[in-house]
C-alpha positions in Angstrom: 27.3 -9.9 -12.5 25.6 -7.1 -10.6 25.5 -5.0 -13.8 23.9 -7.8 -15.7 21.3 -8.4 -13.0 20.4 -4.7 -12.9 20.2 -4.7 -16.7 17.8 -7.6 -16.6 15.5 -6.1 -14.0 15.5 -2.7 -15.9 14.5 -4.5 -19.1 11.7 -6.3 -17.3 10.5 -3.0 -15.8 10.5 -1.4 -19.2 8.1 -3.9 -20.5 10.0 -6.8 -22.0 9.0 -9.4 -19.4 6.2 -10.6 -21.6 8.8 -12.4 -23.7 9.9 -14.3 -20.6 6.4 -15.6 -20.3 5.9 -16.8 -23.9 4.0 -20.0 -23.9 2.3 -19.2 -20.6 -1.5 -18.8 -20.7 -3.9 -17.5 -18.1 -3.9 -20.5 -15.8 -5.8 -22.8 -18.1 -3.0 -24.2 -20.2 -2.2 -27.8 -21.1 -0.8 -28.1 -17.6 -4.3 -28.2 -16.2 -7.6 -26.4 -15.9 -8.4 -23.9 -13.1 -11.8 -25.6 -13.0 -10.4 -29.0 -12.3 -9.7 -30.6 -8.9 -7.6 -28.7 -6.5 -4.5 -30.8 -6.1 -0.7 -30.7 -6.4 2.2 -28.8 -4.8 2.2 -25.1 -5.1 4.2 -22.1 -3.7 2.9 -18.9 -2.1 5.1 -15.8 -2.2 4.3 -13.3 0.5 5.7 -10.1 1.9 3.4 -10.2 5.0 3.0 -12.6 7.9 6.3 -11.3 9.3 8.2 -12.6 12.2 7.5 -15.8 14.2 3.9 -14.8 15.1 3.1 -14.1 11.5 4.5 -17.4 10.3 2.6 -19.3 13.0 -0.6 -17.5 12.0 -0.1 -18.4 8.3 1.3 -21.9 8.5 -0.6 -23.3 11.4 -3.9 -21.4 11.5 -4.7 -20.1 8.0 -3.0 -22.9 5.9 -4.1 -25.4 8.5 -7.7 -24.6 7.7 -6.8 -24.7 3.9 -5.3 -28.2 4.3 -8.5 -29.5 5.9 -10.6 -28.1 3.0 -8.1 -29.1 0.3 -6.1 -32.2 1.6 -4.7 -32.9 -1.8 -2.8 -29.5 -2.0 0.5 -28.9 -0.5 1.5 -25.3 0.0 5.2 -24.2 0.3 5.7 -20.6 1.6 8.4 -18.3 0.2 8.7 -15.3 2.6 10.1 -12.0 1.4 9.8 -8.3 2.2 8.2 -5.5 0.2 11.7 -4.1 -0.4 12.6 -7.3 -2.3 9.2 -8.4 -3.6 9.4 -6.7 -7.0 12.8 -8.1 -7.7 11.7 -11.6 -6.7 8.7 -11.5 -9.0 10.6 -10.0 -12.0 13.4 -12.5 -11.6 10.9 -15.3 -11.5 9.2 -14.0 -14.6 12.5 -13.9 -16.5 13.4 -17.5 -15.4 9.9 -18.9 -16.0 9.7 -19.8 -12.3 6.9 -17.6 -10.8 5.3 -18.9 -7.6 1.7 -20.2 -8.1 0.2 -17.6 -5.8 1.6 -14.1 -5.2 0.9 -11.4 -2.7 1.6 -7.9 -4.0 0.9 -4.3 -3.3 -1.9 -1.9 -4.4 -0.9 -0.5 -7.8 0.9 -3.6 -8.8 -1.9 -5.5 -10.6 -1.9 -3.4 -13.9 1.8 -3.8 -14.5 1.8 -7.6 -14.0 -1.5 -8.2 -15.7 -0.3 -6.2 -18.7 2.7 -8.6 -18.9 0.3 -11.6 -18.6 2.2 -12.7 -15.5 -1.0 -13.2 -13.5 -4.3 -14.8 -14.4 -7.8 -13.3 -14.3 -10.1 -14.5 -11.6 -13.8 -15.4 -11.9 -15.9 -12.2 -11.4 -18.0 -14.2 -8.9 -15.1 -13.9 -6.4 -15.8 -10.1 -6.2 -19.3 -10.8 -5.0 -18.4 -13.6 -2.6 -18.1 -11.2 0.3 -19.3 -7.6 1.0 -16.3 -5.7 -0.2 -15.9 -2.0 0.0 -16.0 -1.1 -3.7 -12.9 1.2 -3.5 -11.1 -1.8 -2.1 -11.7 -3.8 -5.2 -10.7 -1.1 -7.7 -6.9 -1.8 -7.4 -7.7 -5.5 -8.0 -8.8 -4.9 -11.6 -7.1 -4.3 -14.9 -8.7 -3.7 -18.3 -12.2 -4.5 -16.8 -11.1 -7.9 -15.4 -10.6 -9.0 -11.8 -7.1 -10.2 -11.2 -6.7 -10.1 -7.4 -8.5 -10.1 -4.1 -7.7 -7.7 -1.2 -6.3 -9.3 2.0 -5.4 -6.3 4.2 -5.3 -2.5 3.7 -2.9 0.0 5.2 -4.3 3.5 5.2 -2.5 6.9 5.6 -4.0 9.1 8.2 -3.0 12.0 10.5 -2.5 11.1 14.2 -2.2 13.9 16.8 -1.6 14.4 20.5 -4.8 15.5 22.2 -2.8 16.7 25.2 -0.8 19.1 23.0 -3.9 20.4 21.4 -5.6 21.0 24.7 -2.5 22.7 26.1 -2.5 25.2 23.1 -6.3 25.7 23.4 -6.9 24.1 19.9 -10.4 22.7 20.0 -10.8 21.1 16.5 -8.6 19.3 14.0 -7.5 21.2 10.9 -10.1 21.1 8.0 -7.7 22.2 5.3 -4.0 23.0 4.6 -4.2 26.6 5.7 -5.5 25.5 9.1 -3.0 22.6 9.2 -0.1 25.0 8.6 -1.3 27.5 11.2 -1.9 24.7 13.8 1.5 23.2 13.1 3.2 26.6 13.6 1.3 27.1 16.9 2.3 23.7 18.2 6.0 24.1 17.3 8.0 25.0 20.4 10.9 23.9 22.7 12.4 21.5 20.1 9.0 20.0 19.3 7.8 20.0 15.7 4.1 20.7 15.0 3.8 18.3 12.2 5.8 15.3 10.9 4.8 14.3 7.4 8.1 12.6 6.6 8.1 9.5 8.8 6.1 7.6 6.2 7.5 7.0 2.7 7.8 10.2 0.8 6.1 8.7 -2.2 3.0 7.8 -0.2 3.0 11.1 1.7 3.1 13.2 -1.4 0.4 11.1 -3.1 -1.9 11.6 -0.1 -1.4 15.4 -0.3 -1.9 15.3 -4.0 -5.2 13.4 -3.7 -6.4 15.8 -0.8 -5.7 18.7 -3.2 -8.0 17.2 -5.8 -5.2 15.9 -8.0 -4.7 12.6 -9.7 -1.7 10.5 -10.7 -2.9 9.3 -14.1 -5.8 9.3 -16.5 -8.4 6.5 -16.2 -6.6 4.5 -19.0 -3.3 4.9 -17.3 -1.7 6.4 -20.4 -1.5 10.1 -19.5 0.3 11.8 -16.6 -1.9 14.2 -14.6 0.1 15.0 -11.5 2.2 17.7 -13.2 -0.6 20.2 -12.9 -0.8 22.9 -10.2 -2.3 20.4 -7.7 0.8 18.2 -7.7 3.1 21.1 -7.4 1.1 22.6 -4.6 1.3 19.3 -2.7 5.1 19.3 -2.8 5.3 23.0 -2.1 3.3 22.5 1.1 6.1 20.4 2.5 8.6 23.2 1.7 6.3 25.7 3.4 6.2 23.6 6.6 10.0 23.4 6.6 10.2 27.2 6.0 7.9 27.7 9.0 10.1 25.5 11.2 7.1 23.3 12.0 8.5 20.2 10.1 12.0 18.8 9.6 12.9 16.1 7.1 15.9 15.1 9.2 13.7 14.3 12.2 11.8 11.5 10.6 11.8 8.2 12.5 12.7 4.8 11.2 10.0 2.1 10.7 9.3 0.2 13.9 11.0 2.8 16.1 8.8 4.9 18.5 7.4 7.7 16.4 7.7 11.4 17.1 4.1 11.5 18.2 4.7 8.6 20.6 7.7 10.3 22.2 6.0 13.8 22.2 8.6 15.2 19.7 5.8 16.0 17.3 2.2 17.1 17.9 0.9 15.6 14.6 2.2 13.2 12.0 1.3 11.4 8.8 1.2 7.7 9.6 -0.5 4.4 8.9 -3.5 2.8 10.5 -1.0 0.2 11.9 0.4 2.7 14.4 -2.3 1.7 16.9 -0.8 -1.8 17.3 2.7 -0.3 17.6 1.6 2.1 20.3 -0.3 -0.7 22.1 3.0 -2.6 22.3 5.4 0.3 23.0 3.4 2.9 24.8 0.1 1.4 26.0 -0.4 4.2 28.4 -1.1 6.6 25.5 -4.1 4.4 24.5 -5.3 3.9 28.1 -5.2 7.7 28.7 -6.8 8.4 25.3 -3.8 10.7 24.4 -3.9 10.0 20.6 -6.5 11.1 18.1 -6.7 10.8 14.4 -8.2 12.6 11.4 -8.3 12.4 7.6 -6.1 14.8 5.7 -8.2 17.3 3.6 -7.8 20.4 1.5 -10.0 20.6 -1.6 -11.4 17.2 -0.5 -10.7 14.6 2.2 -8.2 11.9 1.1 -6.9 8.8 2.7 -4.3 6.9 0.7 -5.2 3.2 0.5 -2.3 0.8 0.3 -2.3 -2.8 1.3 -1.7 -6.4 0.1 -3.6 -8.2 -2.6 -3.5 -11.9 -3.5 -3.3 -13.1 -7.1 -2.7 -16.3 -9.2 0.3 -16.8 -11.5 -0.7 -17.3 -15.1 2.0 -20.0 -15.4 0.9 -22.2 -12.5 1.0 -25.9 -13.3 -1.7 -26.4 -10.7 -4.1 -23.5 -11.5 -7.1 -25.1 -9.7 -5.1 -25.4 -6.5 -3.6 -21.9 -6.9 -7.1 -20.4 -7.4 -8.4 -22.2 -4.4 -5.7 -20.7 -2.2 -6.3 -17.2 -3.6 -10.0 -17.6 -2.7 -9.2 -19.0 0.8 -6.7 -16.2 1.7 -9.4 -13.7 1.0 -12.1 -15.2 3.3 -13.2 -13.2 6.4 -11.4 -15.5 8.9 -8.1 -15.3 6.9 -8.3 -11.6 6.4 -9.2 -10.9 10.1 -6.2 -12.9 11.2 -3.8 -11.1 8.9 -5.3 -7.7 9.9 -4.9 -8.3 13.6 -1.3 -9.5 13.2 -0.3 -6.4 11.3 -2.7 -3.8 12.8 -4.2 -3.4 9.3 -7.6 -2.6 7.9 -9.8 -5.5 6.7 -11.5 -4.5 3.5 -14.7 -6.4 4.2 -17.9 -4.8 5.4 -18.5 -8.2 7.0 -15.8 -7.3 9.6 -16.8 -3.7 10.4 -18.4 -4.7 13.6 -15.8 -7.1 14.8 -14.1 -6.6 18.1 -10.8 -6.0 16.5 -12.1 -3.1 14.4 -14.0 -1.5 17.3 -11.0 -1.7 19.6 -8.5 -0.3 17.1 -9.7 3.4 16.6 -7.3 4.1 13.7 -8.7 1.1 11.8 -12.3 2.1 12.7 -11.7 5.6 11.5 -10.3 4.3 8.2 -13.3 2.1 7.6 -15.7 5.0 8.3 -13.9 7.1 5.7 -13.5 4.6 2.8 -15.4 7.1 0.6 -12.2 9.2 0.8 -9.9 6.3 0.0 -7.5 6.8 -3.0 -5.1 4.3 -4.4 -1.7 4.7 -5.9 -0.8 3.2 -9.3 -3.3 3.1 -12.2 -0.8 2.6 -15.1 0.9 -0.5 -16.4 4.2 1.4 -16.1 3.7 1.8 -12.3 6.5 -0.5 -11.2 9.1 1.6 -13.0 7.5 5.0 -12.0 7.0 4.2 -8.3 10.8 3.7 -7.7 11.5 7.2 -9.2 9.1 9.2 -7.1 11.1 9.5 -3.9 14.6 10.3 -5.4 13.0 12.8 -7.8 11.0 14.7 -5.2 13.5 14.6 -2.4 15.9 17.3 -3.8 13.0 19.8 -3.6 12.7 19.1 0.1 16.4 18.7 1.2 18.0 20.9 -1.5 17.4 24.0 -3.5 15.3 22.6 -6.3 11.8 24.1 -6.7 8.6 22.1 -6.4 7.7 22.9 -9.9 11.1 21.7 -11.3 10.9 18.4 -9.3 7.3 17.6 -10.4 8.1 18.5 -14.0 11.1 16.1 -13.9 9.0 13.3 -12.4 6.4 13.9 -15.1 9.1 13.5 -17.8 10.3 10.3 -16.3 6.7 8.9 -16.0 5.8 9.9 -19.6 8.9 8.1 -20.8 8.1 4.9 -18.8 4.5 4.9 -20.1 5.8 5.4 -23.7 7.9 2.2 -23.4 4.9 0.1 -22.5 
């Protein structure tokens, strides 16, 4: 049974899921029009609003407000995690049972839009609020709007101000040469100077790729671009840090556990904007004493990886008007602010830049001030297959004897093959 299930998911990832959706339109089928009255029973699939507080926020506050506005719509919530989200969506596609409204990650829209699993949204939704334009880019495919951003999760560098002061370092590194030198200077007595590995290796390498002026794919998503020297140099930099002794792959921390910067076992680390909320709960004294600072990674250019969660509408919904209404509601300022606060995430609306939450959370504020440097992963309809191969393909160059050039070349071959199957 497990082999059959894996074969099914692999087939879907390779581009055959469109067949599972035969007969499904774009949300305006015989089942009803998206421009009709918002009514009926719909399902929301979400990987966020975790734990009891998150569920209370979603079901009582956000959906409570939605029910007042749309009393004829009943919303059932299907909770999952990002680790299982792709499998749930692809299994639903194969069985013709996709939820009406889906939340998914940055980079996920082109793959599912190409398979006609999700429906285009009215372009007016993009102008309903003052969105950062880079925030909307991952919501589009083939010139059409398919999703709206709910929360962002940026990748930044957080550092210990006390370690910098002790070493007489007066400014943050402006490029990789300075970053490597500072990391070596700060490494001592069992403390590593820089921890790039406690975030996902895929996202970490992408951030360094973008900071090195590289790109993942061509604008049409059909050509691999990361195999040039910029992609190789990004991976080689990790190997250089390990060679210096100022970074160790084995010392990465698990999600949710106190990070190396919190415990003082590292002076700098790649992390997410959400670390502020984690520190506030686990080590509030670090914020009270202004011990932590943050900066944007840079080499040939500043770059801040922009991940996050988008909300979209299933193309096969039997109640498309209700589904579209929920998509629109989940992307309103009040709904976004609530989700951002709960997760420690970045709200992608300029309307919220001056909110108390943004001003109190310095990592979020830094992220919003640097949206011009934001870069998103994905950009190809084959992304869901490629993204799963990045970490296991690059890891041997970090923990084993494979060269950075060999690992990047192998990843390039895998990516080209995936794109060729689309």
